[in-house]
Every structure is written in structure tokens, then in C-alpha cells.
PLY file of the C-alpha trace (Angstrom):
ply
format ascii 1.0
element vertex 322
property float x
property float y
property float z
element edge 321
property int vertex1
property int vertex2
end_header
66.90 90.68 113.62
69.77 89.82 115.98
71.09 93.38 115.58
67.62 94.77 116.39
67.41 92.65 119.56
70.84 93.73 120.77
70.07 97.40 120.15
66.80 97.11 122.02
68.51 95.53 125.00
71.01 98.39 125.08
68.18 100.92 125.00
66.35 99.14 127.80
69.43 99.03 129.97
69.79 102.79 129.60
66.43 103.27 131.33
67.30 101.19 134.41
68.85 102.74 137.54
72.57 102.13 137.88
74.20 100.42 140.83
74.39 102.77 143.76
71.13 104.51 142.79
68.61 102.00 144.00
69.61 98.83 142.15
72.05 96.01 142.95
73.22 93.51 140.35
71.73 90.06 140.85
74.55 87.61 140.12
72.43 84.49 139.73
69.15 85.33 137.97
68.16 81.63 137.84
67.53 81.69 141.58
64.09 83.22 142.14
64.15 86.15 144.57
62.41 85.51 147.88
62.45 88.98 149.49
59.22 90.90 149.94
58.87 94.38 148.46
57.93 97.41 150.51
54.23 97.69 151.20
53.61 94.11 152.31
53.07 92.56 148.85
53.47 88.84 148.25
56.73 87.06 147.45
58.67 88.67 144.64
58.47 85.61 142.43
54.67 85.70 142.46
54.60 89.45 141.93
57.00 89.10 138.99
54.68 86.51 137.44
51.70 88.84 137.85
53.60 91.72 136.27
54.70 89.49 133.41
51.11 88.40 132.74
50.06 92.05 132.64
52.85 92.84 130.17
51.86 89.91 127.96
48.27 91.18 127.86
49.58 94.61 126.79
51.64 93.00 124.02
48.61 91.04 122.81
46.55 94.25 122.61
49.32 96.05 120.74
49.62 93.15 118.28
45.88 93.33 117.57
45.88 97.06 116.80
46.75 98.68 113.48
48.66 101.80 112.51
52.23 102.99 112.66
54.48 100.39 114.30
56.55 102.87 116.30
53.48 104.74 117.55
51.95 101.48 118.76
55.26 100.43 120.29
55.74 103.60 122.34
52.21 103.60 123.75
52.53 99.95 124.81
56.10 100.55 126.02
54.80 103.07 128.55
52.08 100.63 129.64
54.70 97.93 130.22
56.77 100.29 132.37
53.69 100.97 134.49
52.92 97.24 134.69
56.50 96.12 135.47
57.56 98.63 138.11
60.86 98.86 140.01
59.41 97.86 143.38
61.80 95.04 144.22
64.73 96.86 145.81
67.79 94.57 145.64
66.00 92.34 143.14
65.32 95.13 140.65
68.03 93.87 138.30
65.99 90.72 137.69
62.92 92.90 137.08
64.76 95.06 134.52
65.97 91.94 132.73
62.43 90.52 132.54
61.05 93.88 131.40
63.69 94.14 128.69
62.63 90.77 127.31
58.99 91.89 127.18
59.96 95.06 125.32
61.76 92.87 122.79
58.60 90.83 122.37
56.59 94.02 121.96
58.86 95.26 119.16
58.33 92.02 117.29
54.59 92.05 117.96
54.06 95.45 116.35
56.36 94.68 113.43
59.18 97.09 114.25
61.83 96.99 111.53
64.42 99.04 113.43
65.37 99.49 117.05
63.05 101.96 118.83
64.81 105.01 120.23
65.61 104.60 123.94
63.71 106.79 126.38
65.58 110.01 127.16
64.09 110.55 130.61
64.07 108.68 133.93
61.05 106.50 133.18
60.97 104.69 136.53
60.97 108.00 138.41
58.15 109.21 136.16
56.12 106.04 136.78
56.71 106.16 140.52
55.57 109.76 140.91
52.58 109.43 138.59
51.37 106.31 140.44
51.78 108.20 143.71
49.51 110.96 142.40
46.91 108.39 141.32
46.96 106.72 144.75
46.59 110.06 146.55
43.57 110.87 144.39
42.03 107.46 145.15
42.67 108.03 148.85
40.62 111.23 148.54
37.62 109.07 147.55
37.69 109.13 143.74
37.88 106.39 141.12
40.85 106.74 138.76
41.19 105.16 135.31
44.70 105.14 133.83
46.04 104.81 130.29
48.90 106.03 128.09
48.37 109.27 126.19
50.24 111.23 123.54
51.17 114.87 123.96
49.71 115.46 120.49
46.27 115.09 122.08
47.11 118.22 124.07
48.59 119.99 120.99
52.16 119.82 122.36
55.11 118.68 120.23
57.11 116.54 119.73
54.76 113.62 120.23
55.74 112.33 123.68
53.96 109.49 125.49
52.71 110.24 128.99
49.96 109.01 131.31
46.30 110.02 131.53
44.31 109.94 134.77
40.52 110.08 134.44
39.21 111.04 137.88
35.53 110.22 138.58
33.25 110.87 141.52
31.11 107.73 141.52
29.00 108.96 144.44
27.38 111.84 142.53
25.69 112.54 139.20
25.41 115.79 137.26
23.74 116.90 134.03
26.04 116.10 131.13
27.38 119.17 129.35
27.84 118.60 125.60
30.38 121.06 124.16
29.02 123.60 121.66
25.55 121.95 121.64
22.27 123.68 122.43
20.45 122.26 125.44
17.27 120.36 124.60
15.16 117.62 126.18
16.02 115.84 129.41
19.76 116.04 130.18
21.72 112.82 130.57
23.01 112.15 134.06
26.72 111.28 134.36
29.30 110.95 137.11
31.33 114.16 137.35
34.88 113.65 136.11
38.07 115.41 135.08
41.21 114.46 133.13
44.74 115.00 134.43
47.64 114.40 132.04
51.14 113.58 133.29
54.22 113.85 131.08
57.93 113.43 131.81
60.45 116.25 132.01
61.35 116.64 128.33
61.52 119.70 126.10
58.13 120.32 124.47
56.47 123.28 122.80
53.00 124.50 121.88
51.40 127.50 120.19
48.40 129.15 121.79
46.28 131.24 119.43
43.72 133.78 120.56
41.63 133.14 117.44
41.35 129.33 117.61
38.69 127.40 119.50
41.02 124.58 120.51
43.94 125.47 122.75
46.94 123.45 123.92
46.83 121.83 127.33
47.89 124.14 130.14
50.58 123.09 132.60
49.36 123.27 136.20
52.28 121.87 138.22
55.66 120.19 138.04
56.75 117.33 140.26
60.24 115.90 140.62
59.80 113.83 137.44
56.44 114.91 136.00
54.60 117.89 134.58
50.82 117.85 134.98
48.40 119.28 132.42
44.70 119.96 132.09
42.69 120.74 128.95
39.76 123.05 128.41
36.58 121.25 129.50
35.18 121.28 125.96
38.28 119.49 124.63
38.70 116.96 127.44
34.93 116.47 127.95
35.41 117.12 131.66
32.15 117.18 133.62
32.91 119.15 136.77
30.37 121.92 137.55
31.87 124.43 139.93
35.25 122.73 139.67
34.52 120.54 142.72
36.66 117.59 141.66
39.43 119.81 140.39
39.69 121.60 143.75
39.78 118.33 145.71
42.37 116.81 143.40
44.54 119.89 143.81
44.23 119.62 147.59
45.15 115.92 147.44
48.31 116.13 145.34
49.53 119.74 145.24
51.47 120.72 148.35
52.87 124.04 147.07
50.13 126.54 146.30
51.89 129.83 147.06
53.02 131.96 144.13
56.43 133.54 144.39
58.15 136.00 142.06
61.80 135.22 141.36
63.39 138.20 139.59
66.86 136.66 139.85
65.66 133.64 137.87
64.07 135.90 135.24
67.37 137.74 134.83
69.37 134.50 134.58
67.03 133.19 131.86
66.80 136.47 129.97
63.07 136.83 130.55
60.87 139.66 131.77
59.27 138.10 134.85
59.46 134.70 136.54
56.78 133.35 138.88
57.15 130.04 140.71
53.97 128.07 141.36
53.75 124.38 142.28
57.27 123.61 141.12
56.74 125.28 137.73
58.67 128.47 136.95
56.54 130.54 134.57
58.75 132.94 132.64
57.49 135.73 130.40
59.96 135.31 127.60
61.51 137.72 125.17
61.84 135.99 121.84
62.90 132.37 121.51
63.35 130.14 124.52
66.94 129.48 125.65
68.47 126.21 124.48
69.19 125.14 128.05
68.39 126.29 131.56
71.35 127.77 133.46
72.04 126.72 137.03
69.53 128.72 139.06
70.49 127.54 142.55
66.78 127.24 143.42
65.87 123.64 144.35
62.15 124.48 144.50
62.19 125.09 140.73
61.58 121.75 138.97
60.71 122.84 135.42
60.64 126.06 133.39
57.72 127.18 131.22
58.87 129.88 128.79
56.00 131.85 127.22
56.56 134.55 124.59
53.72 136.47 122.92
53.88 137.15 119.20
50.87 139.21 118.17
47.75 137.07 118.72
49.82 133.97 119.47
51.75 132.82 122.51
54.60 130.36 122.06
55.09 128.05 125.05
58.20 125.95 125.67
58.79 123.54 128.54
62.46 123.44 129.53
63.78 120.62 131.75
66.55 121.50 134.17
68.76 118.61 133.04
0 1
1 2
2 3
3 4
4 5
5 6
6 7
7 8
8 9
9 10
10 11
11 12
12 13
13 14
14 15
15 16
16 17
17 18
18 19
19 20
20 21
21 22
22 23
23 24
24 25
25 26
26 27
27 28
28 29
29 30
30 31
31 32
32 33
33 34
34 35
35 36
36 37
37 38
38 39
39 40
40 41
41 42
42 43
43 44
44 45
45 46
46 47
47 48
48 49
49 50
50 51
51 52
52 53
53 54
54 55
55 56
56 57
57 58
58 59
59 60
60 61
61 62
62 63
63 64
64 65
65 66
66 67
67 68
68 69
69 70
70 71
71 72
72 73
73 74
74 75
75 76
76 77
77 78
78 79
79 80
80 81
81 82
82 83
83 84
84 85
85 86
86 87
87 88
88 89
89 90
90 91
91 92
92 93
93 94
94 95
95 96
96 97
97 98
98 99
99 100
100 101
101 102
102 103
103 104
104 105
105 106
106 107
107 108
108 109
109 110
110 111
111 112
112 113
113 114
114 115
115 116
116 117
117 118
118 119
119 120
120 121
121 122
122 123
123 124
124 125
125 126
126 127
127 128
128 129
129 130
130 131
131 132
132 133
133 134
134 135
135 136
136 137
137 138
138 139
139 140
140 141
141 142
142 143
143 144
144 145
145 146
146 147
147 148
148 149
149 150
150 151
151 152
152 153
153 154
154 155
155 156
156 157
157 158
158 159
159 160
160 161
161 162
162 163
163 164
164 165
165 166
166 167
167 168
168 169
169 170
170 171
171 172
172 173
173 174
174 175
175 176
176 177
177 178
178 179
179 180
180 181
181 182
182 183
183 184
184 185
185 186
186 187
187 188
188 189
189 190
190 191
191 192
192 193
193 194
194 195
195 196
196 197
197 198
198 199
199 200
200 201
201 202
202 203
203 204
204 205
205 206
206 207
207 208
208 209
209 210
210 211
211 212
212 213
213 214
214 215
215 216
216 217
217 218
218 219
219 220
220 221
221 222
222 223
223 224
224 225
225 226
226 227
227 228
228 229
229 230
230 231
231 232
232 233
233 234
234 235
235 236
236 237
237 238
238 239
239 240
240 241
241 242
242 243
243 244
244 245
245 246
246 247
247 248
248 249
249 250
250 251
251 252
252 253
253 254
254 255
255 256
256 257
257 258
258 259
259 260
260 261
261 262
262 263
263 264
264 265
265 266
266 267
267 268
268 269
269 270
270 271
271 272
272 273
273 274
274 275
275 276
276 277
277 278
278 279
279 280
280 281
281 282
282 283
283 284
284 285
285 286
286 287
287 288
288 289
289 290
290 291
291 292
292 293
293 294
294 295
295 296
296 297
297 298
298 299
299 300
300 301
301 302
302 303
303 304
304 305
305 306
306 307
307 308
308 309
309 310
310 311
311 312
312 313
313 314
314 315
315 316
316 317
317 318
318 319
319 320
320 321
């Protein structure tokens, strides 16, 4: 057990920003920080206590669930990162230490018998950008429910944990559309809503088949640390006649709507065409996706989506730049 705890602490430390990149080592962690974070929140000590209580509630929920220990761990791990956020500036080191202890508790709560693999992406950058999207959507007048989600739900592999935003217009009601069901009787009235799925910049793949009803989620944009997906309405149970919510959400969070062809990028990647749209470089591939993305010298490109058609199927691969 001691070996498990030490390995977990090493993994947690790997996710924290290093000195010089937004974090300063706190030499005496027994002295409670007294600075106030950006945004006018209360004293850091009180905010740390609130974050810790949220993390403890997450651990309790994970303990009460059943199923694979590592699957439960990784879902709750993402929740804890969203609950215990790096908002404390110079006091972030104390925050990372407290968060590491809660992740240790989580591993024990779900019955982990080995050290969970450390996250291979910049989790705090992912959390920060995803929360920014959620706040921009709320500022546009919508309610937003948030929860962890697995990429398997969107038919992308490997199974990566991301963040789901359920966007609802509480001021309106529409007739509920039930997928693949014949209309009969008086329709149920529901608030219109859509789902937006955020995942970190990691390599993932999916197979789209022209002959299957269910299709993988489609990438709509790439931020500095995120890639955003939607699903077909029938799969996500979105209720958005005319795409009203979808259009307003796009206007709220997407600043780059222009499409631009980049033939030089297509040549560098060995693809046929390359079109940049909302940070995502869509490449029509020839055969298998490259193992890595070469230096493109194009800062507006944040992520590459390689798509290669094989008969009735299209193989999609998301390629991070680093």
C-alpha cells in the first residue's frame, strides 16, 4: 500500500504546473494562505475548504458505486480536478498538495490495487478552458449541467475521460422528439437542450460506417487544450428544433468561423486536402494517419483530424500537436 501511495503522489505531481509556469513552491504549507484569488472570491483558506468538501462528496459517490475500480477512479478523478481548480496563483502548490491527498483517498475508496496511470495531458489547462466555455454559455442565458463523460459514449477509442455540458433553454418548451418512434397522442413538452462534449488533446480514433445507424461523435472545434464534439440528435437525445440553441452556443464560444484551405499543411502531412475551421485542421488522408504531426509553423492550427475513406467506412484519427 505504501508503494501505491508513493506512485500516486508521483503521478499527481506530474499533472501540476512547474515553477515558472504559473506555480510557486509554498515553503511552509502549515501556514494557511491569506491571498485572494482572481475574480474576487473569498479568502483562499475558505475556498480550499469548500473545494475539499466537494472532493470528499465525489469520493463518497465513487465509493458507493460498483463496477471496474479503474473506470470509477478515472471518472471521479476528472470530477476532483474540476472541483479543486488551480485558481490560487502563488498558493497553487498548496492546492496541488491537497488535491493529491484527495486522489489518494479516491484510489482507496474505489479499491484500486495498483497505481492509476498518470494523466498524459495538461489537465488544469483542459479544466480551465472547459469551464470558460461553460461560463460563456451561461452568460448567453442558458442553464448548463456538467459531468464527466467517457469517449466510449461517442464511439471514440481509447476510452478517455472528458467533460459533458448539457445546455438547456429553461425559458422555452418544445415538443419532445423520441428517436425512431412514431408520433402518437399528445406530445410531451420539454425544455430544448443540446449536449456538448469536451475532451483533452490526446490521440483518439473512430470508425464511421455508412451502413450503421449509430455514428461516432463529430468534432466541431478545437481550443488550446480541448476538442469539442456533438452527437447525432437521436444518440444524444438533443431537443433543439431548428438548431436554435446550437447556433447560439456556437456564437457564444466559437470565435473562428471562417474556413481556410491550407495546401502546405496537407503536403506536410501527406494528405490530399487540409481545411482549417475553428482551430481544427481537417485532413483528407491517404491511408493510415501519421504517427506524429510535423511542425507546421501555423499557430492557428490546434489539432489535426485525419480522415481516410475505406469503401463504406471512414477512419478518423485525432492527432495532437505535441
